[in-house]
C-alpha positions as CSV (number, residue, x, y, z in Angstrom):
1,X,-47.8,46.8,-21.3
2,X,-47.1,44.4,-18.4
3,X,-44.9,42.4,-20.7
4,X,-42.8,45.5,-21.6
5,X,-42.5,46.5,-17.9
6,X,-41.4,42.9,-17.0
7,X,-38.9,42.8,-19.8
8,X,-37.4,46.2,-18.8
9,X,-37.3,45.0,-15.1
10,X,-35.4,41.8,-16.2
11,X,-33.0,43.8,-18.3
12,X,-32.2,46.2,-15.5
13,X,-31.7,43.4,-13.0
14,X,-29.6,41.4,-15.4
15,X,-27.3,44.3,-16.2
16,X,-27.0,45.1,-12.5
17,X,-26.1,41.5,-11.7
18,X,-23.6,41.4,-14.6
19,X,-21.9,44.6,-13.5
20,X,-21.7,43.4,-9.9
21,X,-20.4,39.9,-10.5
22,X,-16.7,40.5,-11.3
23,X,-16.2,42.9,-8.3
24,X,-18.3,40.7,-6.0
25,X,-16.3,37.6,-7.0
26,X,-13.0,39.4,-6.3
27,X,-14.2,41.0,-3.0
28,X,-15.7,37.6,-1.9
29,X,-12.4,35.9,-2.6
30,X,-10.4,38.6,-0.6
31,X,-12.7,38.4,2.4
32,X,-13.3,34.7,2.2
33,X,-9.8,33.3,1.4
34,X,-7.3,36.0,2.4
35,X,-6.2,37.6,5.6
36,X,-5.7,41.2,4.5
37,X,-5.3,44.4,6.4
38,X,-8.4,46.6,6.5
39,X,-10.8,43.6,6.5
40,X,-13.1,45.3,8.9
41,X,-13.2,48.5,6.9
42,X,-13.9,46.6,3.6
43,X,-16.6,44.6,5.3
44,X,-18.3,47.8,6.5
45,X,-18.0,49.3,3.0
46,X,-19.5,46.3,1.4
47,X,-22.4,46.1,3.8
48,X,-23.1,49.8,3.9
49,X,-25.8,49.8,1.1
50,X,-27.8,47.4,3.3
51,X,-27.8,49.9,6.2
52,X,-28.5,53.1,4.2
53,X,-32.0,54.0,3.0
54,X,-32.1,53.3,-0.7
55,X,-33.2,56.9,-1.3
56,X,-29.8,58.1,0.1
57,X,-28.1,55.9,-2.4
58,X,-30.2,57.3,-5.2
59,X,-29.5,60.8,-4.1
60,X,-25.8,60.2,-4.0
61,X,-25.9,58.8,-7.6
62,X,-27.9,61.8,-8.7
63,X,-25.3,64.1,-7.3
64,X,-22.4,62.1,-8.9
65,X,-23.9,61.4,-12.3
66,X,-26.0,64.5,-12.8
67,X,-25.0,67.3,-15.2
68,X,-23.0,69.1,-12.5
69,X,-21.7,66.0,-10.8
70,X,-18.1,65.0,-11.3
71,X,-18.8,61.7,-13.2
72,X,-21.8,63.1,-15.0
73,X,-20.0,66.2,-16.2
74,X,-17.1,64.0,-17.4
75,X,-19.4,61.6,-19.3
76,X,-21.2,64.5,-20.9
77,X,-18.0,66.2,-22.0
78,X,-16.1,63.2,-23.2
79,X,-18.8,61.0,-24.6
80,X,-22.0,63.1,-24.8
81,X,-23.7,60.7,-22.4
82,X,-26.3,61.5,-19.9
83,X,-27.4,58.4,-17.9
84,X,-29.7,60.2,-15.4
85,X,-33.3,59.2,-15.9
86,X,-32.4,56.3,-18.2
87,X,-32.6,52.5,-17.7
88,X,-28.8,52.6,-17.3
89,X,-29.2,54.7,-14.2
90,X,-31.8,52.2,-12.9
91,X,-29.3,49.4,-13.5
92,X,-26.6,51.3,-11.6
93,X,-29.0,51.9,-8.7
94,X,-30.0,48.3,-8.6
95,X,-26.4,47.1,-8.8
96,X,-25.3,49.2,-5.7
97,X,-28.3,48.1,-3.6
98,X,-28.0,44.4,-4.5
99,X,-24.2,44.2,-4.3
100,X,-24.0,43.4,-0.5
101,X,-26.3,40.4,-0.8
102,X,-24.3,38.9,-3.7
103,X,-20.9,39.4,-2.2
104,X,-21.7,38.2,1.3
105,X,-23.0,34.9,-0.2
106,X,-19.8,34.6,-2.2
107,X,-17.8,35.2,0.9
108,X,-19.4,32.3,2.7
109,X,-19.0,30.0,-0.4
110,X,-15.3,30.9,-0.7
111,X,-14.7,30.5,3.1
112,X,-16.0,26.9,3.0
113,X,-13.3,25.8,0.5
114,X,-10.8,23.4,2.1
115,X,-7.5,25.3,2.2
116,X,-5.5,22.1,2.1
117,X,-6.8,21.4,-1.5
118,X,-5.5,24.8,-2.6
119,X,-2.2,24.3,-1.0
120,X,-1.9,20.9,-2.6
121,X,-2.5,22.4,-6.0
122,X,0.2,25.0,-5.4
123,X,2.7,22.4,-4.3
124,X,2.0,20.5,-7.5
125,X,3.0,23.6,-9.5
126,X,-0.3,25.3,-10.2
127,X,-0.2,29.1,-10.3
128,X,-2.5,31.2,-8.1
129,X,-4.8,31.9,-11.0
130,X,-4.9,28.2,-12.1
131,X,-5.5,27.2,-8.5
132,X,-8.4,29.6,-8.3
133,X,-9.9,28.4,-11.6
134,X,-9.4,24.7,-11.1
135,X,-9.9,24.3,-7.4
136,X,-11.5,27.3,-5.6
137,X,-14.2,28.0,-8.2
138,X,-15.4,24.4,-8.7
139,X,-15.7,23.9,-5.0
140,X,-17.6,27.1,-4.4
141,X,-19.6,27.6,-7.6
142,X,-22.9,26.6,-6.2
143,X,-22.7,29.2,-3.4
144,X,-21.5,31.7,-6.0
145,X,-24.4,31.1,-8.3
146,X,-26.8,31.2,-5.3
147,X,-25.3,34.6,-4.4
148,X,-25.7,35.8,-8.0
149,X,-29.4,34.8,-7.9
150,X,-29.9,36.5,-4.5
151,X,-28.5,39.7,-5.9
152,X,-30.6,39.3,-9.0
153,X,-33.8,39.0,-6.9
154,X,-32.8,42.1,-4.9
155,X,-32.2,44.0,-8.2
156,X,-35.7,43.0,-9.4
157,X,-37.3,44.6,-6.4
158,X,-35.3,47.8,-6.2
159,X,-37.4,50.9,-5.8
160,X,-36.1,53.7,-3.6
161,X,-32.7,54.5,-5.3
162,X,-34.2,53.9,-8.7
163,X,-37.0,56.4,-8.5
164,X,-34.5,59.1,-7.4
165,X,-31.9,58.6,-10.0
166,X,-33.9,57.2,-12.9
167,X,-37.4,58.5,-12.3
168,X,-40.6,56.7,-13.1
169,X,-40.9,57.1,-16.8
170,X,-43.2,54.6,-18.6
171,X,-41.4,52.8,-21.4
172,X,-38.0,54.1,-20.3
173,X,-37.3,53.5,-16.6
174,X,-40.6,52.1,-15.2
175,X,-39.8,48.8,-13.7
176,X,-42.3,46.6,-11.9
177,X,-41.9,48.2,-8.4
178,X,-42.2,51.7,-10.0
179,X,-45.2,50.7,-12.1
180,X,-46.9,49.2,-9.1
181,X,-46.4,52.4,-7.2
182,X,-47.9,54.4,-10.0
183,X,-50.9,52.0,-10.3
184,X,-51.6,52.2,-6.6
185,X,-51.5,56.0,-6.7
186,X,-54.0,56.0,-9.6
187,X,-56.3,53.5,-7.9
188,X,-55.9,51.0,-10.7
189,X,-56.1,47.9,-8.5
190,X,-56.6,45.4,-11.2
191,X,-53.4,46.3,-13.0
192,X,-51.6,46.6,-9.6
193,X,-52.6,43.0,-8.7
194,X,-51.3,41.8,-12.1
195,X,-47.9,43.4,-11.3
196,X,-47.9,41.9,-7.8
197,X,-48.5,38.5,-9.3
198,X,-45.6,38.9,-11.8
199,X,-43.3,40.2,-9.2
200,X,-44.1,37.2,-6.8
201,X,-43.6,34.7,-9.7
202,X,-40.2,36.1,-10.6
203,X,-39.1,36.2,-7.0
204,X,-40.4,32.6,-6.3
205,X,-38.6,31.2,-9.3
206,X,-35.3,32.9,-8.5
207,X,-35.4,32.1,-4.8
208,X,-36.4,28.5,-5.5
209,X,-33.3,28.0,-7.6
210,X,-31.2,29.9,-5.0
211,X,-32.4,27.7,-2.1
212,X,-31.9,24.5,-4.2
213,X,-28.3,25.5,-4.9
214,X,-27.7,26.3,-1.2
215,X,-29.1,22.9,-0.2
216,X,-26.8,21.1,-2.7
217,X,-23.8,23.0,-1.4
218,X,-24.7,22.1,2.1
219,X,-24.7,25.7,3.2
220,X,-28.0,27.3,4.1
221,X,-26.7,30.4,5.8
222,X,-25.8,33.4,3.6
223,X,-25.0,36.0,6.1
């Protein structure tokens, strides 16, 4: 049972991280490398999930993706899909909650790239896309990967938004935090301790790799 719960937790966190990565990379590049109008507003928007209670995020997702919500009604009518109380909803909740940590780490990584190297590439005839792929990414990839891992760790531990929009359904949406909550309520301390041990192990491994990459990139601050 713990194996199934762990695999579901990893799947939810992996999908959440995969969904976040393209947008986080783009926003991180905008805020880290470009001087654009509305930077303050965009930074507030990106950081907002950190300031809001996760339950508020879950409730907002429930309103948006429920049967009567604008997105939920469209998905039901167009594709016959209902993602509420499924692992997809759990992944979506984890993605929104973990997004700020991922993108802020990428912002720092992008900001540390030497602008002179990018200008040199452009002078030599490289297009903006080629400059990004051949100069910006190689110089910032360690910080980017560290940000991805940090977002992954946060997705692993998501609870508040998930329980609202996905429920706590064994075998369907019950991740490690939700299962631990259920075991504590039932007084099953032995199983609760096992879940705590698995959760700590996953977090230590991910954070260990994260800190190693930050140390190699010479940047220990992520916020």
